[in-house]
C-alpha positions as CSV (number, residue, x, y, z in Angstrom):
1,M,-4.8,34.7,17.2
2,A,-4.8,38.8,17.6
3,K,-3.3,40.4,14.4
4,S,-0.6,41.7,16.5
5,E,0.6,38.4,17.6
6,R,1.0,37.0,13.7
7,Q,4.4,35.8,13.0
8,L,5.4,36.6,9.7
9,P,8.6,35.1,8.1
10,E,12.0,35.7,9.8
11,T,13.1,37.5,7.1
12,S,10.3,39.9,7.7
13,E,11.3,40.5,11.6
14,R,14.1,43.4,10.7
15,W,13.6,46.3,8.2
16,P,15.4,45.0,5.3
17,N,18.6,47.1,4.0
18,G,16.3,49.7,2.5
19,A,14.4,50.5,5.3
20,A,14.1,54.1,4.2
21,G,12.4,53.1,1.3
22,S,9.9,50.4,3.2
23,L,9.2,52.6,5.9
24,L,8.1,55.4,3.3
25,L,5.9,52.3,1.3
26,L,4.6,51.5,4.7
27,S,3.8,55.1,5.5
28,G,2.2,55.8,2.1
29,A,-0.2,52.5,2.3
30,V,-1.4,53.6,5.7
31,L,-1.7,57.1,4.4
32,L,-4.0,56.2,1.6
33,A,-5.9,53.7,3.4
34,V,-6.9,56.6,6.1
35,M,-7.7,59.2,3.5
36,A,-10.4,56.4,1.8
37,A,-11.7,56.0,4.9
38,F,-12.1,59.9,5.4
39,F,-13.6,59.4,1.8
40,L,-15.9,56.7,2.5
41,A,-17.2,58.4,5.7
42,G,-18.0,61.6,3.5
43,S,-19.8,60.1,0.6
44,I,-21.9,58.2,3.6
45,L,-22.7,61.7,5.0
46,R,-22.7,63.6,2.2
47,N,-24.7,61.2,-0.4
48,G,-26.1,58.2,1.5
49,V,-29.8,59.4,1.4
50,T,-31.3,58.3,-1.3
51,P,-34.8,57.8,-2.5
52,D,-35.3,54.9,-0.7
53,F,-34.2,56.4,2.7
54,P,-37.6,57.9,3.3
55,W,-39.6,55.4,2.8
56,L,-37.3,53.4,5.2
57,K,-37.5,55.5,8.0
58,A,-41.3,56.4,7.5
59,A,-42.1,52.4,7.6
60,G,-39.8,52.5,10.8
61,A,-41.9,55.2,12.1
62,W,-45.2,53.9,11.7
63,I,-43.9,50.4,12.9
64,L,-42.5,52.2,16.5
65,D,-45.9,54.2,16.7
66,H,-48.5,51.4,15.6
67,R,-46.3,48.1,17.2
68,R,-46.9,46.0,14.7
69,L,-46.0,45.3,10.9
70,P,-48.2,47.1,8.4
71,A,-50.3,44.4,6.5
72,H,-50.9,46.9,3.3
73,G,-48.9,49.1,1.6
74,L,-48.2,52.7,3.2
75,F,-47.8,55.8,1.7
76,S,-49.5,55.1,-1.7
77,W,-53.4,55.8,-3.0
78,S,-52.5,53.8,-6.0
79,A,-52.1,50.2,-4.0
80,A,-53.4,51.2,-1.0
81,D,-55.0,47.8,-0.3
82,R,-52.2,45.8,-1.5
83,P,-50.2,43.6,0.9
84,W,-46.9,44.8,1.8
85,V,-43.9,42.1,2.6
86,L,-42.0,44.1,5.0
87,Y,-38.9,41.6,4.6
88,Q,-36.4,44.1,6.4
89,W,-38.7,45.7,9.1
90,A,-35.7,45.6,12.0
91,F,-33.5,47.7,9.9
92,E,-36.1,50.1,9.4
93,T,-37.2,50.3,12.9
94,A,-33.8,50.6,14.3
95,L,-33.3,53.9,11.3
96,A,-36.2,55.3,12.6
97,A,-35.5,54.6,16.2
98,M,-31.9,56.2,16.0
99,D,-33.2,59.0,13.9
100,R,-36.1,60.2,16.5
101,I,-33.3,59.8,19.6
102,A,-29.9,61.2,18.2
103,G,-31.0,62.9,14.6
104,H,-29.9,62.2,11.0
105,A,-26.1,62.9,11.9
106,A,-25.8,60.6,14.0
107,V,-27.4,57.7,11.7
108,A,-24.9,58.4,9.1
109,T,-22.1,58.5,11.4
110,V,-23.0,54.9,12.9
111,F,-23.6,53.5,9.3
112,A,-20.2,54.8,8.4
113,W,-18.7,53.4,11.4
114,A,-20.1,50.0,10.5
115,S,-18.9,50.4,7.1
116,L,-15.3,50.9,7.9
117,A,-15.5,48.2,10.4
118,V,-16.7,45.8,7.4
119,Y,-14.7,47.0,5.1
120,L,-11.4,47.6,7.0
121,I,-11.3,46.4,10.7
122,A,-12.5,43.8,10.2
123,P,-10.6,42.7,7.5
124,L,-7.6,43.8,9.1
125,H,-8.2,41.0,11.8
126,A,-9.4,38.4,9.8
127,A,-6.5,38.1,7.2
128,P,-4.5,34.8,7.5
129,R,-0.8,35.0,9.8
130,R,1.6,35.7,7.2
131,T,-0.7,38.1,5.3
132,P,0.9,42.1,6.4
133,A,-1.8,44.1,7.5
134,V,-0.4,47.0,4.8
135,L,-1.3,44.4,2.3
136,V,-4.8,44.6,3.9
137,A,-4.9,48.7,4.2
138,V,-3.4,48.5,0.2
139,V,-6.4,46.7,-0.8
140,A,-9.0,48.7,1.3
141,A,-7.6,52.2,0.1
142,A,-8.8,50.9,-3.7
143,V,-12.0,49.3,-2.3
144,L,-13.5,52.0,0.2
145,P,-13.6,54.5,-2.5
146,M,-15.0,52.0,-5.0
147,L,-18.0,51.6,-2.3
148,S,-19.1,54.8,-2.7
149,V,-20.6,54.4,-6.0
150,N,-23.4,52.5,-4.1
151,L,-22.9,52.1,-0.6
152,S,-26.1,54.2,0.8
153,I,-28.0,54.4,4.2
154,R,-29.9,51.0,3.1
155,P,-30.0,47.7,5.0
156,M,-27.3,46.2,2.1
157,I,-24.7,46.7,4.8
158,V,-26.4,43.8,6.5
159,T,-25.7,41.9,4.4
160,S,-22.0,42.8,4.2
161,A,-21.7,42.1,7.9
162,G,-23.6,38.7,7.5
163,L,-21.4,37.4,4.8
164,L,-18.4,38.7,6.6
165,L,-19.3,37.3,9.8
166,Q,-19.9,34.0,8.4
167,H,-16.7,33.9,6.1
168,I,-14.8,34.4,9.7
169,L,-16.9,31.9,11.5
170,V,-16.0,29.1,8.4
171,N,-12.5,29.9,8.9
172,R,-12.8,29.5,12.5
173,M,-14.1,26.2,12.4
174,R,-11.7,25.1,9.9
175,R,-9.1,25.7,12.3
176,G,-10.6,24.2,15.5
177,A,-11.1,27.6,17.0
178,T,-14.8,27.0,17.2
179,T,-16.8,23.6,17.9
180,P,-19.5,22.5,15.7
181,L,-22.2,23.1,18.0
182,R,-21.0,26.6,18.9
183,G,-20.6,27.2,14.6
184,A,-24.4,25.8,14.4
185,L,-25.8,27.9,17.3
186,W,-23.6,31.0,16.2
187,T,-25.0,30.4,12.3
188,L,-28.5,30.1,14.0
189,L,-28.6,33.4,15.4
190,L,-26.6,35.2,12.7
191,Y,-29.1,34.2,10.1
192,T,-32.3,34.8,12.7
193,A,-31.4,38.4,12.8
194,W,-30.1,38.6,8.7
195,A,-33.6,37.5,7.7
196,N,-35.1,40.3,9.4
197,L,-32.7,42.6,8.1
198,H,-32.0,42.3,4.7
199,T,-33.2,40.0,1.9
200,G,-29.6,39.5,1.3
201,F,-29.8,36.5,3.6
202,A,-30.2,34.9,0.5
203,L,-26.6,35.4,-0.5
204,G,-25.6,34.1,2.6
205,L,-27.2,30.7,1.6
206,I,-25.3,30.9,-1.6
207,S,-22.5,31.7,-0.1
208,L,-22.6,28.5,2.2
209,V,-23.7,26.6,-1.3
210,L,-20.0,27.8,-2.9
211,T,-18.3,27.1,0.2
212,L,-19.7,23.4,-0.2
213,A,-18.8,23.1,-4.1
214,G,-14.9,24.6,-2.8
215,D,-14.7,22.3,-0.2
216,W,-15.4,19.4,-2.9
217,I,-13.1,20.6,-5.4
218,E,-10.4,20.7,-2.9
219,R,-11.3,17.4,-1.7
220,R,-11.1,15.8,-5.2
221,R,-8.3,17.9,-6.2
222,D,-5.8,16.6,-3.4
223,G,-6.9,13.4,-2.8
224,A,-5.2,11.7,0.2
225,V,-2.2,13.6,0.4
226,D,-2.6,16.9,2.2
227,L,-0.8,19.4,0.5
228,R,-2.7,22.5,1.6
229,P,-1.1,25.9,2.8
230,W,-4.4,26.4,4.7
231,P,-6.5,24.0,7.3
232,A,-8.5,21.6,5.9
233,P,-12.2,21.7,5.0
234,L,-14.9,21.1,6.6
235,P,-16.3,18.0,7.2
236,P,-19.5,17.2,5.1
237,L,-21.5,16.8,8.8
238,Q,-20.3,20.0,10.0
239,F,-21.4,21.6,7.0
240,G,-24.5,20.3,7.0
241,A,-25.0,21.3,10.4
242,L,-24.2,24.6,9.3
243,F,-26.5,24.8,6.5
244,A,-29.2,23.3,8.3
245,A,-28.9,26.0,11.2
246,A,-28.8,28.8,8.3
247,S,-32.1,27.4,6.8
248,L,-34.0,27.3,10.3
249,G,-32.3,30.4,11.3
250,S,-33.9,32.1,7.6
251,L,-37.3,30.8,8.5
252,I,-37.7,32.7,12.1
253,T,-38.9,35.8,10.6
254,P,-43.1,37.4,11.0
255,Y,-43.3,36.0,7.4
256,G,-42.0,32.2,7.6
257,P,-41.8,30.4,4.8
258,K,-43.7,33.3,2.6
259,L,-40.9,35.2,2.7
260,H,-38.7,32.4,0.7
261,A,-41.3,32.2,-2.1
262,Y,-41.9,35.9,-2.1
263,L,-37.8,36.2,-2.9
264,A,-38.2,33.6,-5.4
265,Q,-41.3,35.5,-6.9
266,L,-39.3,38.9,-7.3
267,S,-36.3,37.3,-8.7
268,A,-38.9,35.7,-11.7
269,E,-39.8,39.3,-12.7
270,T,-37.0,40.1,-14.7
271,A,-38.6,42.5,-16.8
272,L,-39.0,44.6,-14.1
273,N,-35.3,44.0,-12.7
274,H,-34.3,45.3,-16.5
275,R,-35.5,48.5,-15.8
276,I,-33.9,49.3,-12.2
277,D,-30.6,51.3,-13.2
278,E,-28.6,49.5,-9.8
279,L,-29.8,45.9,-11.3
280,G,-28.3,46.9,-14.5
281,S,-25.0,46.0,-15.9
282,P,-22.2,48.4,-14.3
283,D,-21.1,51.9,-15.8
284,F,-17.0,51.5,-16.3
285,T,-16.9,55.0,-17.3
286,L,-17.0,55.3,-13.9
287,F,-13.8,55.4,-11.8
288,Q,-15.6,53.1,-9.1
289,F,-15.8,50.2,-11.8
290,Q,-12.2,51.2,-13.5
291,I,-10.9,50.3,-9.8
292,V,-13.1,46.9,-10.0
293,L,-11.4,46.2,-13.2
294,A,-7.6,47.5,-11.9
295,L,-8.3,45.1,-8.6
296,I,-9.6,41.8,-10.6
297,L,-6.6,41.8,-12.9
298,V,-4.0,42.1,-9.7
299,L,-5.8,39.1,-8.8
300,M,-5.6,37.0,-11.8
301,A,-1.8,38.5,-12.1
302,A,-1.4,36.5,-8.8
303,L,-3.3,33.6,-9.8
304,L,-0.9,33.0,-12.8
305,R,2.1,33.4,-10.5
306,R,0.8,31.0,-8.1
307,S,-2.3,29.0,-8.8
308,D,-2.7,27.8,-5.1
309,A,-2.6,31.7,-3.7
310,L,-6.4,31.0,-2.8
311,R,-8.4,28.3,-1.8
312,P,-10.9,26.9,-4.3
313,V,-13.9,28.4,-2.2
314,D,-12.2,31.7,-2.1
315,L,-11.9,31.5,-5.7
316,L,-15.7,30.7,-6.3
317,H,-17.0,33.5,-4.3
318,L,-14.6,35.9,-6.2
319,A,-15.8,34.5,-9.4
320,G,-19.5,34.2,-8.4
321,F,-19.7,38.1,-7.0
322,A,-17.5,39.2,-10.0
323,V,-20.1,37.9,-12.5
324,A,-23.0,39.0,-10.4
325,T,-21.3,42.5,-10.6
326,F,-21.0,42.4,-14.2
327,L,-24.7,41.6,-14.6
328,G,-25.9,43.9,-11.9
329,A,-24.1,46.6,-10.2
330,R,-25.4,46.5,-7.1
331,F,-23.3,43.2,-6.3
332,V,-20.1,45.6,-5.9
333,V,-20.1,46.1,-2.6
334,W,-20.3,42.5,-1.7
335,L,-17.6,42.0,-4.4
336,A,-15.5,44.3,-2.8
337,L,-15.7,42.4,0.7
338,Y,-14.2,39.4,-1.0
339,L,-11.5,41.5,-2.5
340,V,-10.5,43.1,1.2
341,L,-10.9,39.9,2.2
342,L,-9.0,37.5,0.0
343,L,-7.2,40.0,-2.5
344,P,-4.1,40.5,0.5
345,T,-3.9,37.1,0.8
346,A,-3.2,36.1,-2.5
347,A,-0.7,38.5,-3.5
348,A,1.3,37.6,0.0
349,Q,1.3,34.0,-1.4
350,A,2.3,35.3,-5.4
351,W,4.8,37.7,-4.2
352,P,6.3,36.7,-0.9
353,R,9.2,39.3,-1.2
354,L,6.5,42.1,0.2
355,A,6.7,41.0,3.5
356,H,10.2,41.9,3.2
357,H,8.7,45.4,3.5
358,C,6.3,44.6,5.9
359,P,8.1,43.8,9.1
360,A,6.0,42.1,11.9
361,R,6.8,45.0,14.3
362,S,4.6,47.1,12.1
363,E,1.3,44.9,12.1
364,R,0.1,46.8,15.6
365,P,0.9,50.2,14.7
366,V,-1.0,49.8,11.0
367,I,-3.9,48.3,13.1
368,L,-4.4,50.8,15.6
369,T,-3.7,54.0,13.6
370,L,-6.3,52.7,10.8
371,T,-8.8,52.0,13.8
372,V,-8.2,55.2,14.7
373,A,-9.0,57.2,11.5
374,A,-11.8,54.7,10.9
375,A,-13.4,55.7,14.6
376,V,-12.6,59.6,14.0
377,A,-13.3,60.3,10.5
378,P,-17.2,59.5,10.6
379,A,-17.7,61.5,13.8
380,L,-15.5,64.8,12.5
381,L,-17.4,65.2,9.3
382,A,-20.7,64.7,11.0
383,L,-19.6,67.3,13.4
384,R,-18.4,69.9,10.8
385,G,-21.9,69.3,9.5
386,M,-21.1,67.2,6.3
387,A,-24.3,65.1,7.1
388,D,-27.3,65.7,4.4
389,P,-30.7,64.6,5.8
390,V,-32.4,65.4,2.4
391,G,-29.8,63.9,-0.2
392,R,-29.3,65.1,-3.9
393,H,-31.7,63.2,-5.3
394,C,-34.6,64.7,-3.0
395,A,-33.0,68.2,-3.0
396,R,-33.9,68.7,-6.8
397,F,-37.7,68.3,-5.9
398,S,-37.8,71.1,-2.7
399,D,-39.3,73.5,-4.0
400,A,-41.7,71.7,-6.3
401,I,-42.8,69.3,-3.4
402,A,-43.3,72.8,-1.2
403,A,-45.2,74.5,-3.8
404,Y,-47.9,71.4,-4.2
405,A,-47.7,71.2,-0.7
406,A,-49.2,74.7,-0.5
407,A,-51.7,73.8,-3.4
408,H,-52.7,70.3,-2.3
409,Q,-56.3,69.0,-1.9
410,P,-57.4,66.0,0.4
411,Q,-59.1,64.5,-2.7
412,D,-56.0,64.7,-5.1
413,R,-55.2,61.6,-6.9
414,L,-51.3,62.5,-7.4
415,L,-49.3,61.3,-10.2
416,T,-45.6,61.0,-9.1
417,D,-42.4,59.4,-10.8
418,P,-40.3,56.9,-8.6
419,V,-38.3,59.3,-7.3
420,S,-40.3,62.4,-7.0
421,G,-42.8,59.8,-4.9
422,S,-40.3,59.2,-2.8
423,C,-39.1,62.2,-1.6
424,I,-42.8,63.4,-1.1
425,I,-43.0,60.4,1.3
426,G,-40.5,62.2,3.6
427,A,-40.6,65.8,2.9
428,A,-44.6,65.7,2.9
429,P,-45.8,63.1,5.2
430,G,-49.4,62.1,5.1
431,V,-49.5,63.4,1.2
432,P,-50.1,59.7,-0.6
433,V,-48.4,59.5,-3.8
434,F,-49.0,57.1,-7.3
435,F,-45.4,55.3,-7.5
436,D,-42.6,55.6,-5.3
437,T,-38.8,53.2,-5.1
438,R,-40.8,50.0,-3.8
439,F,-40.7,48.4,-7.3
440,D,-41.3,45.0,-5.4
441,F,-43.9,46.2,-3.6
442,Y,-45.9,47.6,-6.9
443,G,-45.2,44.5,-8.5
444,E,-43.9,44.0,-11.9
445,T,-47.0,44.7,-13.9
446,F,-47.8,48.2,-12.2
447,S,-44.0,49.5,-12.1
448,T,-43.8,48.6,-16.2
449,T,-46.7,50.3,-17.0
450,A,-46.4,53.2,-15.1
451,L,-42.6,53.2,-16.1
452,D,-44.1,53.3,-19.8
453,A,-46.3,55.7,-19.3
454,L,-43.6,58.0,-18.0
455,A,-41.2,57.5,-20.9
456,L,-44.5,58.5,-22.9
457,K,-44.9,55.2,-24.7
458,P,-48.3,53.9,-26.1
459,G,-51.2,53.7,-23.7
460,W,-49.9,56.6,-21.3
461,R,-53.1,58.4,-21.9
462,D,-55.0,54.9,-20.8
463,L,-53.2,55.0,-17.3
464,L,-54.3,58.9,-16.7
465,E,-58.1,57.9,-17.5
466,A,-57.6,54.8,-15.8
467,Y,-56.5,56.4,-12.4
468,R,-58.4,59.9,-13.0
469,I,-55.3,61.5,-12.4
470,D,-55.9,65.4,-11.6
471,V,-52.4,66.5,-10.4
472,A,-48.9,65.4,-11.3
473,L,-45.5,66.3,-9.8
474,L,-42.7,65.1,-11.7
475,D,-39.1,65.1,-12.6
476,R,-38.7,67.1,-15.7
477,T,-36.6,64.3,-17.0
478,R,-39.6,62.4,-17.9
479,P,-41.0,62.8,-21.2
480,L,-44.2,62.5,-19.6
481,A,-43.3,65.6,-17.5
482,E,-43.2,67.8,-20.8
483,A,-46.4,66.4,-22.5
484,L,-48.2,67.4,-19.3
485,A,-46.8,70.9,-19.4
486,V,-48.1,71.6,-22.6
487,D,-51.6,69.7,-22.3
488,P,-54.1,72.0,-22.4
489,R,-56.3,70.0,-20.2
490,F,-53.3,70.7,-17.6
491,S,-52.4,73.7,-15.7
492,I,-48.7,74.3,-14.8
493,L,-48.9,75.1,-11.2
494,F,-45.2,75.0,-10.8
495,R,-42.0,74.7,-12.8
496,D,-38.3,75.0,-12.5
497,G,-35.1,73.3,-13.8
498,E,-35.8,69.9,-11.8
499,A,-39.6,69.5,-11.8
500,V,-42.7,70.3,-12.5
501,V,-46.3,70.4,-10.9
502,V,-49.6,70.7,-13.2
503,R,-53.6,70.4,-12.2
504,R,-55.9,69.2,-14.6
505,L,-58.3,72.0,-15.5
506,H,-62.1,70.8,-14.4
């Protein structure tokens, strides 16, 4: 049923006695959501290019040019013969194609549209009947700024969309709005696309397992008496068909079952994962993570007030992604999705008087206003020139890369750190790098050894000699950069406050 057709309690069909106050609250909530939409759009356009972006786009361009997937590593001289599992090849190809056709501003605009569609517009329509749109707008106003901590132009948005679509599909099947056969077919198509766009399809499979566990808990709790304020759980056979379709779809990739084995291997590389910033614990001094804590406190208050404010499966999703976020900051983008999908419903159930300030006749204007804002914000900011194709991380190295490019020699064995290497891939195509942010491609042993050398840990000279390094372009914050700058065996080609370029004296 469309949001505009939802029937809220009869007491909310008219404005309550405090009509002026209710209208003020309604207008304030919508205004905050509009401002949040502009904030997120601006963040994506201005800061959406991270160190991963150059090699994502370059890999996609290579696929477009050669019309096949690369068998071995591109861009790096230190691992040129290493096999490369390009598990997000479809996203990379689409990214490069869009950039070629319409330019970076269009790429950033489309990504911002997709983000707002997933985190604002779809939740407005996916909310249960008795969850007012304005409550979704209030939670979205908090969630959208929260995303700016980690949502960039990377394929993680695919997993957000996949989890959203799976959530909607399961709920439609519970209501009988979608037949089991259609549900299985849609799931097969979803996972076929998802597995070729992002490794986050594994989170989708985990979500299905959480669904199974939540439905089992619900059946055990309710027994034979149906006291649920929501549709009944899926029958086991229907769930089994969904999981089978998802598993089959995830195998329809150029790598087949090898992709699953590869992901299991990456998960086991804990020593490397602990060295990657976004896989570490969140920094709660950042306002984005403080918002996370505030929303979780609101959720806990709602559950203390009414324990059945959410069904068990929804609680498992929120708890699971909250724990994952506290362990690895990157999961915040998926916790945010379930917060905007589920917290408004919990609030409406726990505090039913909120509906009195959200009349049913406000539903359509709220949705229309926020839809227009989501459509206009990215395009308007892009037209004002806010889209940054370089990104703040690579902008720091622009002068150093230009200086090295002028002195580049074909036989150079260039040492880079992960960020400078990634930036060179985008700014100086054809210049092979030593290391970049494709940590999974380089593997745990190489990556940890290189990171230790960059930190000037014992054995760093051995790495220079083993790879016969004769030139380096490094971030000045890396201890090795300062060590090479004062090493008499190297001469300084360039140095500023951000980077240093040195060449070995022969």
